[in-house]
C-alpha positions as CSV (number, residue, x, y, z in Angstrom):
1,M,0.0,0.0,0.0
2,K,1.4,3.4,-1.0
3,A,0.7,6.2,1.5
4,M,0.3,9.8,0.4
5,R,-1.1,12.9,2.0
6,M,-3.4,15.3,0.1
7,K,-6.1,17.8,0.7
8,A,-9.7,17.7,-0.6
9,R,-12.7,19.8,-0.4
10,V,-16.3,18.6,0.1
11,V,-18.5,19.6,-2.9
12,G,-22.0,18.2,-3.1
13,N,-21.2,15.6,-0.4
14,T,-18.3,14.4,-2.5
15,L,-14.6,14.8,-1.7
16,V,-12.8,16.6,-4.5
17,V,-9.1,16.1,-4.3
18,E,-6.7,19.0,-4.8
19,E,-5.3,19.6,-8.3
20,G,-2.1,17.7,-9.2
21,V,-3.2,14.5,-7.5
22,S,-3.8,11.6,-9.9
23,L,-5.6,8.5,-8.7
24,P,-6.7,5.6,-10.9
25,E,-10.4,5.4,-11.6
26,G,-12.2,3.2,-9.1
27,A,-9.2,3.3,-6.7
28,E,-10.3,2.6,-3.1
29,V,-8.7,4.9,-0.5
30,E,-8.8,5.1,3.2
31,V,-9.5,8.6,4.6
32,D,-8.7,10.1,7.9
33,V,-10.8,13.3,8.2
34,V,-9.2,16.3,9.8
35,L,-11.5,19.3,9.7
36,S,-9.9,22.6,9.0
37,V,-11.6,26.0,9.3
38,P,-11.2,28.0,6.1
39,E,-9.3,31.2,6.3
40,G,-11.6,34.1,7.2
41,V,-14.2,31.9,8.8
42,E,-14.7,32.5,12.6
43,V,-15.8,29.6,14.9
44,D,-17.2,30.4,18.3
45,E,-15.6,28.8,21.4
46,E,-18.4,26.3,21.8
47,T,-18.1,25.1,18.2
48,A,-14.3,25.0,18.5
49,R,-14.6,22.8,21.6
50,E,-17.1,20.5,19.9
51,L,-14.8,20.1,16.8
52,E,-11.8,19.4,19.0
53,L,-13.7,16.8,21.0
54,A,-15.0,15.2,17.8
55,Q,-11.4,15.1,16.5
56,Q,-10.1,13.5,19.7
57,E,-12.9,10.8,19.6
58,A,-12.1,10.0,16.0
59,D,-8.4,9.8,16.8
60,A,-9.2,7.4,19.6
61,G,-11.2,5.2,17.2
62,D,-14.5,6.2,18.9
63,F,-16.7,6.6,15.8
64,V,-19.3,4.7,13.8
65,S,-18.2,3.2,10.5
66,E,-20.0,3.8,7.3
67,E,-21.0,0.1,7.3
68,E,-22.6,0.5,10.7
69,V,-24.5,3.6,9.6
70,W,-25.9,1.9,6.5
71,A,-26.8,-1.2,8.5
72,D,-28.7,0.9,11.0
73,I,-30.5,2.8,8.3
74,E,-31.5,-0.5,6.6
75,A,-32.7,-2.0,9.9
76,R,-34.9,1.1,10.6
77,R,-36.3,0.9,7.1
78,R,-37.3,-2.7,7.5
79,A,-38.9,-2.1,10.9
C-alpha cells in the first residue's frame, strides 16, 4: 500500500481532491478526516470545543463506521 497525503474539499457531499493528485479510476482509498476551518471563517468557542472533542474521539477510534450507519438505516427501514 502506498501512503500519500493530500487535501480535498467537500463539494455536493463528494470529496474533490486538490489539483495535481492523480488516482486511478475506481481506486479505493482510506480517509482520515481532519476538519480545518477555512481562512476568514470564525468559529465560536463552543463550536471549536465540539470540533476538538470530535477530532479526539475520531483519533481514539471512537466513531461509527459507514457500514454501521448503513446497517442501522436499513434496519430502521425494515422495521
